[in-house]
ZADO-1210 file (C-alpha; in nm, 4 decimals, padded with zeros to 6 digits):
<atoms>
<atom x="13.5633" y="-06.8931" z="-09.3481" code="MET" pos="1"/>
<atom x="13.4234" y="-06.9329" z="-09.7027" code="TRP" pos="2"/>
<atom x="13.1074" y="-07.0899" z="-09.5623" code="VAL" pos="3"/>
<atom x="13.0611" y="-06.8062" z="-09.3090" code="ASN" pos="4"/>
<atom x="13.1082" y="-06.5457" z="-09.5832" code="LEU" pos="5"/>
<atom x="12.8718" y="-06.7427" z="-09.8085" code="CYS" pos="6"/>
<atom x="12.6172" y="-06.7530" z="-09.5286" code="LYS" pos="7"/>
<atom x="12.6363" y="-06.3758" z="-09.4713" code="GLU" pos="8"/>
<atom x="12.6075" y="-06.2974" z="-09.8429" code="LEU" pos="9"/>
<atom x="12.3230" y="-06.5437" z="-09.8880" code="THR" pos="10"/>
<atom x="12.1297" y="-06.4065" z="-09.5905" code="LEU" pos="11"/>
<atom x="12.1782" y="-06.0571" z="-09.7334" code="GLN" pos="12"/>
<atom x="12.0481" y="-06.1732" z="-10.0735" code="LYS" pos="13"/>
<atom x="11.7481" y="-06.3324" z="-09.9004" code="ALA" pos="14"/>
<atom x="11.6613" y="-06.0012" z="-09.7355" code="ASP" pos="15"/>
<atom x="11.6959" y="-05.8244" z="-10.0727" code="GLU" pos="16"/>
<atom x="11.4672" y="-06.0839" z="-10.2314" code="LEU" pos="17"/>
<atom x="11.2071" y="-06.0409" z="-09.9579" code="ILE" pos="18"/>
<atom x="11.2240" y="-05.6621" z="-09.9972" code="ALA" pos="19"/>
<atom x="11.1643" y="-05.7017" z="-10.3724" code="ARG" pos="20"/>
<atom x="10.8827" y="-05.9551" z="-10.3235" code="TYR" pos="21"/>
<atom x="10.7021" y="-05.8567" z="-09.9999" code="PRO" pos="22"/>
<atom x="10.4691" y="-06.1577" z="-10.0233" code="GLN" pos="23"/>
<atom x="10.7722" y="-06.3687" z="-09.9174" code="LEU" pos="24"/>
<atom x="10.7806" y="-06.1969" z="-09.5792" code="HIS" pos="25"/>
<atom x="10.5303" y="-06.4516" z="-09.4480" code="ILE" pos="26"/>
<atom x="10.7908" y="-06.7278" z="-09.4880" code="CYS" pos="27"/>
<atom x="11.1008" y="-06.5186" z="-09.4010" code="ARG" pos="28"/>
<atom x="11.1856" y="-06.7141" z="-09.0856" code="ASP" pos="29"/>
<atom x="11.1551" y="-07.0471" z="-09.2666" code="SER" pos="30"/>
<atom x="11.3646" y="-06.9184" z="-09.5559" code="LEU" pos="31"/>
<atom x="11.6417" y="-06.7999" z="-09.3234" code="LEU" pos="32"/>
<atom x="11.6346" y="-07.1309" z="-09.1336" code="GLN" pos="33"/>
<atom x="11.6712" y="-07.3180" z="-09.4629" code="ALA" pos="34"/>
<atom x="11.9666" y="-07.1010" z="-09.5687" code="ILE" pos="35"/>
<atom x="12.1427" y="-07.1531" z="-09.2362" code="LYS" pos="36"/>
<atom x="12.0816" y="-07.5287" z="-09.2507" code="ALA" pos="37"/>
<atom x="12.2191" y="-07.5515" z="-09.6059" code="MET" pos="38"/>
<atom x="12.5292" y="-07.3498" z="-09.5125" code="CYS" pos="39"/>
<atom x="12.5861" y="-07.5816" z="-09.2149" code="GLN" pos="40"/>
<atom x="12.5355" y="-07.8844" z="-09.4418" code="CYS" pos="41"/>
<atom x="12.8091" y="-07.7635" z="-09.6745" code="TYR" pos="42"/>
<atom x="13.0343" y="-07.6625" z="-09.3845" code="LYS" pos="43"/>
<atom x="13.0418" y="-08.0219" z="-09.2577" code="VAL" pos="44"/>
<atom x="13.0884" y="-08.1766" z="-09.6024" code="GLY" pos="45"/>
<atom x="12.7285" y="-08.2715" z="-09.6784" code="GLY" pos="46"/>
<atom x="12.5314" y="-08.2394" z="-09.9982" code="LYS" pos="47"/>
<atom x="12.1873" y="-08.1164" z="-10.0932" code="VAL" pos="48"/>
<atom x="11.9536" y="-08.3790" z="-10.2345" code="ILE" pos="49"/>
<atom x="11.6429" y="-08.2540" z="-10.4147" code="VAL" pos="50"/>
<atom x="11.3243" y="-08.4296" z="-10.5276" code="CYS" pos="51"/>
<atom x="10.9845" y="-08.3479" z="-10.6689" code="GLY" pos="52"/>
<atom x="10.7436" y="-08.4842" z="-10.9266" code="ASN" pos="53"/>
<atom x="10.5866" y="-08.3342" z="-11.2378" code="GLY" pos="54"/>
<atom x="10.6814" y="-07.9688" z="-11.2714" code="GLY" pos="55"/>
<atom x="10.8500" y="-07.9912" z="-10.9314" code="SER" pos="56"/>
<atom x="11.0887" y="-08.2508" z="-11.0779" code="ALA" pos="57"/>
<atom x="11.2033" y="-07.9819" z="-11.3206" code="SER" pos="58"/>
<atom x="11.2437" y="-07.7426" z="-11.0297" code="ASP" pos="59"/>
<atom x="11.4582" y="-08.0043" z="-10.8519" code="ALA" pos="60"/>
<atom x="11.6828" y="-08.0336" z="-11.1560" code="GLU" pos="61"/>
<atom x="11.7083" y="-07.6543" z="-11.1841" code="HIS" pos="62"/>
<atom x="11.8108" y="-07.6137" z="-10.8186" code="ILE" pos="63"/>
<atom x="12.0843" y="-07.8746" z="-10.8595" code="VAL" pos="64"/>
<atom x="12.2068" y="-07.7028" z="-11.1743" code="GLY" pos="65"/>
<atom x="12.2448" y="-07.3725" z="-10.9892" code="GLU" pos="66"/>
<atom x="12.4232" y="-07.5303" z="-10.6923" code="LEU" pos="67"/>
<atom x="12.6707" y="-07.7299" z="-10.8992" code="MET" pos="68"/>
<atom x="12.8022" y="-07.4144" z="-11.0722" code="LYS" pos="69"/>
<atom x="12.8124" y="-07.0449" z="-10.9962" code="GLY" pos="70"/>
<atom x="12.4711" y="-06.8857" z="-10.9610" code="PHE" pos="71"/>
<atom x="12.4915" y="-06.5122" z="-10.9010" code="ILE" pos="72"/>
<atom x="12.8703" y="-06.5105" z="-10.8882" code="LYS" pos="73"/>
<atom x="13.1211" y="-06.7445" z="-11.0472" code="LYS" pos="74"/>
<atom x="13.2899" y="-06.9740" z="-10.7939" code="ARG" pos="75"/>
<atom x="13.6452" y="-07.0202" z="-10.9232" code="PRO" pos="76"/>
<atom x="13.8478" y="-07.3278" z="-10.8311" code="LEU" pos="77"/>
<atom x="14.1222" y="-07.2839" z="-10.5762" code="ASN" pos="78"/>
<atom x="14.4863" y="-07.3574" z="-10.6500" code="GLU" pos="79"/>
<atom x="14.4922" y="-07.7140" z="-10.5099" code="GLU" pos="80"/>
<atom x="14.2943" y="-07.8813" z="-10.7913" code="PRO" pos="81"/>
<atom x="14.4873" y="-07.6756" z="-11.0455" code="TYR" pos="82"/>
<atom x="14.8179" y="-07.8106" z="-10.9204" code="LYS" pos="83"/>
<atom x="14.6840" y="-08.1662" z="-10.9470" code="LYS" pos="84"/>
<atom x="14.5493" y="-08.0966" z="-11.2956" code="MET" pos="85"/>
<atom x="14.8932" y="-07.9772" z="-11.4025" code="GLN" pos="86"/>
<atom x="15.0301" y="-08.3166" z="-11.3000" code="THR" pos="87"/>
<atom x="14.7466" y="-08.5352" z="-11.4306" code="VAL" pos="88"/>
<atom x="14.6632" y="-08.3531" z="-11.7528" code="CYS" pos="89"/>
<atom x="14.9164" y="-08.0733" z="-11.8104" code="PRO" pos="90"/>
<atom x="14.7963" y="-07.9899" z="-12.1629" code="GLU" pos="91"/>
<atom x="14.4358" y="-07.9338" z="-12.0511" code="GLU" pos="92"/>
<atom x="14.5025" y="-07.7958" z="-11.7011" code="ALA" pos="93"/>
<atom x="14.4676" y="-07.4289" z="-11.7942" code="ASP" pos="94"/>
<atom x="14.1462" y="-07.4902" z="-11.9893" code="TYR" pos="95"/>
<atom x="13.9935" y="-07.6939" z="-11.7041" code="LEU" pos="96"/>
<atom x="14.0989" y="-07.4462" z="-11.4375" code="TYR" pos="97"/>
<atom x="13.9671" y="-07.1489" z="-11.6333" code="LYS" pos="98"/>
<atom x="13.6247" y="-07.3020" z="-11.7061" code="ASN" pos="99"/>
<atom x="13.5358" y="-07.5300" z="-11.4143" code="LEU" pos="100"/>
<atom x="13.3797" y="-07.3855" z="-11.0987" code="GLN" pos="101"/>
<atom x="13.3738" y="-07.4918" z="-10.7348" code="SER" pos="102"/>
<atom x="13.0455" y="-07.6789" z="-10.6937" code="PRO" pos="103"/>
<atom x="12.8151" y="-07.6952" z="-10.3980" code="LEU" pos="104"/>
<atom x="12.7504" y="-08.0718" z="-10.4035" code="PRO" pos="105"/>
<atom x="12.3916" y="-08.1485" z="-10.4997" code="ALA" pos="106"/>
<atom x="12.1974" y="-08.4411" z="-10.6442" code="ILE" pos="107"/>
<atom x="11.8524" y="-08.4576" z="-10.7993" code="SER" pos="108"/>
<atom x="11.6708" y="-08.7821" z="-10.7315" code="LEU" pos="109"/>
<atom x="11.4839" y="-08.7198" z="-11.0555" code="MET" pos="110"/>
<atom x="11.7758" y="-08.7839" z="-11.2893" code="ASN" pos="111"/>
<atom x="11.8160" y="-09.1563" z="-11.2169" code="ALA" pos="112"/>
<atom x="11.5762" y="-09.2605" z="-11.4936" code="VAL" pos="113"/>
<atom x="11.6848" y="-09.6252" z="-11.5116" code="ALA" pos="114"/>
<atom x="11.6677" y="-09.6784" z="-11.1351" code="LEU" pos="115"/>
<atom x="11.3386" y="-09.4899" z="-11.1004" code="ASN" pos="116"/>
<atom x="11.1702" y="-09.6866" z="-11.3786" code="SER" pos="117"/>
<atom x="11.3142" y="-10.0215" z="-11.2654" code="ALA" pos="118"/>
<atom x="11.2105" y="-09.9654" z="-10.9052" code="PHE" pos="119"/>
<atom x="10.8674" y="-09.8514" z="-11.0185" code="ALA" pos="120"/>
<atom x="10.8301" y="-10.1661" z="-11.2294" code="ASN" pos="121"/>
<atom x="10.9724" y="-10.4158" z="-10.9792" code="ASP" pos="122"/>
<atom x="10.8691" y="-10.2697" z="-10.6431" code="GLN" pos="123"/>
<atom x="10.6529" y="-09.9708" z="-10.5545" code="ALA" pos="124"/>
<atom x="10.6529" y="-09.6642" z="-10.7817" code="PRO" pos="125"/>
<atom x="10.5930" y="-09.4194" z="-10.4987" code="ASP" pos="126"/>
<atom x="10.9021" y="-09.5419" z="-10.3104" code="LEU" pos="127"/>
<atom x="11.1648" y="-09.4898" z="-10.5841" code="ALA" pos="128"/>
<atom x="11.2928" y="-09.1640" z="-10.4330" code="MET" pos="129"/>
<atom x="11.2946" y="-09.3083" z="-10.0805" code="ALA" pos="130"/>
<atom x="11.4998" y="-09.6018" z="-10.2145" code="GLN" pos="131"/>
<atom x="11.7545" y="-09.3647" z="-10.3698" code="GLN" pos="132"/>
<atom x="11.7770" y="-09.1642" z="-10.0509" code="LEU" pos="133"/>
<atom x="11.8362" y="-09.4846" z="-09.8569" code="LEU" pos="134"/>
<atom x="12.1357" y="-09.5561" z="-10.0789" code="GLY" pos="135"/>
<atom x="12.2758" y="-09.2031" z="-10.1177" code="LEU" pos="136"/>
<atom x="12.1797" y="-09.0068" z="-09.8078" code="GLY" pos="137"/>
<atom x="12.4083" y="-08.9323" z="-09.5141" code="GLN" pos="138"/>
<atom x="12.3269" y="-08.7517" z="-09.1867" code="PRO" pos="139"/>
<atom x="12.5242" y="-08.4403" z="-09.2950" code="ALA" pos="140"/>
<atom x="12.2994" y="-08.3992" z="-09.6019" code="ASP" pos="141"/>
<atom x="11.9771" y="-08.2053" z="-09.6530" code="ILE" pos="142"/>
<atom x="11.6776" y="-08.3224" z="-09.8550" code="LEU" pos="143"/>
<atom x="11.4654" y="-08.0596" z="-10.0264" code="ILE" pos="144"/>
<atom x="11.1237" y="-08.2000" z="-10.1182" code="GLY" pos="145"/>
<atom x="10.9164" y="-07.9998" z="-10.3656" code="ILE" pos="146"/>
<atom x="10.5412" y="-08.0463" z="-10.4089" code="SER" pos="147"/>
<atom x="10.2941" y="-07.7794" z="-10.5166" code="THR" pos="148"/>
<atom x="10.0095" y="-07.9635" z="-10.3456" code="SER" pos="149"/>
<atom x="10.2256" y="-08.0704" z="-10.0519" code="GLY" pos="150"/>
<atom x="10.0572" y="-08.4108" z="-10.0742" code="ASN" pos="151"/>
<atom x="10.2753" y="-08.6019" z="-10.3240" code="SER" pos="152"/>
<atom x="10.3221" y="-08.9444" z="-10.1681" code="SER" pos="153"/>
<atom x="10.6568" y="-09.0096" z="-10.3366" code="ASN" pos="154"/>
<atom x="10.7997" y="-08.6839" z="-10.1964" code="VAL" pos="155"/>
<atom x="10.6466" y="-08.7515" z="-09.8545" code="ILE" pos="156"/>
<atom x="10.8036" y="-09.1002" z="-09.8428" code="TYR" pos="157"/>
<atom x="11.1426" y="-08.9513" z="-09.9364" code="ALA" pos="158"/>
<atom x="11.1072" y="-08.6944" z="-09.6558" code="LEU" pos="159"/>
<atom x="11.0129" y="-08.9702" z="-09.4107" code="GLN" pos="160"/>
<atom x="11.3183" y="-09.1739" z="-09.5160" code="MET" pos="161"/>
<atom x="11.5375" y="-08.8656" z="-09.4717" code="ALA" pos="162"/>
<atom x="11.4137" y="-08.8186" z="-09.1177" code="ARG" pos="163"/>
<atom x="11.4682" y="-09.1891" z="-09.0514" code="THR" pos="164"/>
<atom x="11.8309" y="-09.1494" z="-09.1630" code="LEU" pos="165"/>
<atom x="11.8831" y="-08.8329" z="-08.9572" code="GLY" pos="166"/>
<atom x="11.8893" y="-08.6068" z="-09.2626" code="ILE" pos="167"/>
<atom x="11.7480" y="-08.2554" z="-09.2252" code="LYS" pos="168"/>
<atom x="11.4556" y="-08.1751" z="-09.4515" code="THR" pos="169"/>
<atom x="11.3230" y="-07.8663" z="-09.6250" code="ILE" pos="170"/>
<atom x="10.9803" y="-07.8659" z="-09.7874" code="GLY" pos="171"/>
<atom x="10.8799" y="-07.6325" z="-10.0682" code="LEU" pos="172"/>
<atom x="10.5022" y="-07.6388" z="-10.0856" code="ILE" pos="173"/>
<atom x="10.2061" y="-07.4368" z="-10.2041" code="GLY" pos="174"/>
<atom x="10.0302" y="-07.2014" z="-09.9668" code="GLY" pos="175"/>
<atom x="09.7771" y="-07.4385" z="-09.8150" code="ARG" pos="176"/>
<atom x="09.7460" y="-07.7061" z="-09.5466" code="GLN" pos="177"/>
<atom x="09.9026" y="-08.0325" z="-09.6621" code="CYS" pos="178"/>
<atom x="10.0531" y="-08.3629" z="-09.5506" code="LYS" pos="179"/>
<atom x="10.4112" y="-08.2367" z="-09.5946" code="MET" pos="180"/>
<atom x="10.3570" y="-08.0049" z="-09.2984" code="GLN" pos="181"/>
<atom x="10.3208" y="-08.3050" z="-09.0642" code="ASP" pos="182"/>
</atoms>
């Protein structure tokens, strides 16, 4: 039920966003497909995995930050974790319950600095994100690849690995023909 309500509210917000920024109308169908896919991902217990390089790496981190906590509205915890907190850490339970929020599980492939640098040094730098996806990705997940040019080989390899693993993909690209559209 929560996911269906979330989906309805999110689709409504998408329409409001498109009304405010009419230039988004050109990608309305793609945007709505992405929202529906992400809601389905969360409904079946998946997570969103995000990657990008350069400025897009910062965008990946930002997206994860918004998913892992409330974005427009706070997402309070339900009573079940609170009851467990009261047993495990009774003195801190109220503080934890009051301040933690229900996350939408998300991972940025950009934050694994040690793995990324080690893989880049020992193997192939452009495959570090694909390697992480190979270890972390599950078919219920979604990979969002971000590339302004749409031609970043490391993002493309991660998207190819996602498809190999049966993971749905979403590409955020600039407004021109690019390899990520293949």
